[in-house]
C-alpha positions in Angstrom: 28.5 -1.9 6.8 25.8 -3.3 4.6 23.6 -1.1 2.9 19.8 -2.4 2.1 19.2 -2.9 -1.4 17.2 0.0 -2.9 13.8 -1.7 -3.4 12.4 1.5 -4.6 13.7 1.4 -8.0 11.6 -1.0 -10.1 12.9 -0.4 -13.4 13.9 -3.9 -15.5 18.0 -3.0 -15.1 18.2 -2.2 -11.4 20.2 -4.0 -8.7 20.1 -7.5 -10.1 19.0 -9.7 -12.8 16.6 -13.1 -11.3 18.5 -15.5 -8.9 18.1 -18.6 -11.6 19.2 -16.5 -14.8 22.8 -15.8 -13.6 25.0 -15.7 -10.6 24.6 -12.8 -7.9 28.0 -10.7 -7.3 29.2 -10.3 -3.4 28.1 -7.1 -3.2 24.7 -8.0 -5.2 24.3 -10.8 -2.7 25.0 -8.8 0.6 22.5 -6.0 -0.4 20.0 -8.6 -1.0 20.9 -10.7 2.4 20.4 -7.3 4.1 17.1 -6.5 2.5 16.0 -9.6 2.6 17.0 -9.8 6.5 14.8 -7.0 7.3 11.6 -9.2 5.8 13.1 -12.4 7.9 11.4 -11.2 11.4 7.6 -12.5 12.0 6.8 -9.2 13.4 7.8 -6.8 11.0 6.0 -9.4 8.4 3.0 -8.8 10.3 3.6 -5.4 10.2 3.7 -4.8 6.7 1.1 -6.6 6.0 -1.1 -5.1 8.2 0.0 -1.8 6.3 -0.1 -2.8 3.1 -3.4 -3.7 3.6 -4.8 -1.0 5.2 -6.6 2.3 3.6 -4.1 3.9 0.8 -1.4 1.0 2.1 -0.8 3.6 5.4 -1.1 3.3 9.0 -0.6 4.8 12.0 1.8 3.5 14.2 -0.8 4.2 17.2 -3.1 1.4 15.0 0.0 -1.5 15.0 0.7 -2.3 18.6 -2.4 -3.7 19.5 -2.8 -6.5 16.4 1.2 -7.3 17.1 0.8 -7.4 20.6 4.3 -5.4 21.0 5.0 -2.5 22.8 5.0 1.1 21.3 8.9 1.1 21.4 9.1 -2.7 20.0 6.7 -1.9 16.8 8.4 1.4 16.2 11.7 -0.2 16.1 10.5 -2.9 13.8 9.2 -0.2 11.8 12.2 1.9 12.0 14.0 -1.1 9.9 11.3 -1.5 7.6 11.7 2.1 6.4 15.6 1.8 6.1 15.3 -1.2 4.2 12.9 1.1 2.0 9.6 -1.0 2.3 8.0 1.9 4.5 8.1 5.7 4.4 7.3 7.7 7.5 5.5 10.7 7.9 4.8 12.7 11.1 1.5 14.5 11.9 0.8 15.5 15.4 2.4 13.1 17.7 1.7 10.1 15.9 3.7 8.6 12.8 2.2 6.9 9.5 4.0 4.4 7.9 3.1 3.7 3.8 3.9 1.2 1.8 6.9 2.0 -0.8 5.2 1.4 -4.5 6.9 -1.5 -6.0 9.2 -2.1 -2.8 7.7 -5.7 -3.1 7.5 -6.5 -6.6 10.9 -5.8 -6.7 11.7 -8.7 -4.2 9.9 -11.0 -6.1 11.6 -10.3 -9.3 14.8 -11.2 -7.9 13.4 -14.3 -6.9 11.3 -15.0 -10.0 12.7 -17.0 -13.2 11.5 -15.1 -16.3 
């Protein structure tokens, strides 16, 4: 089983160097591919952008089904993938789940892809 890249650690030495500076190890490539696979879905990209653009970068699952046009179970499935990949955190308030963008999660991916 491939584990997801730790996108929450945005420190300089975490994971791996940008792709253009030095080759990735096999393990780093597997981790990065698994993490990017979580983003490689139009619905997940839209969910991530809606959450990121929401007040305090947080949104209730109840507010995410209509803009995406998918059922609540399908939206919850996509949110679980984004949470497992380290892009979102989940908190429960009453009967609703709220999802928040992990600070720096998207920055870490961009740092890997950009030459410095």
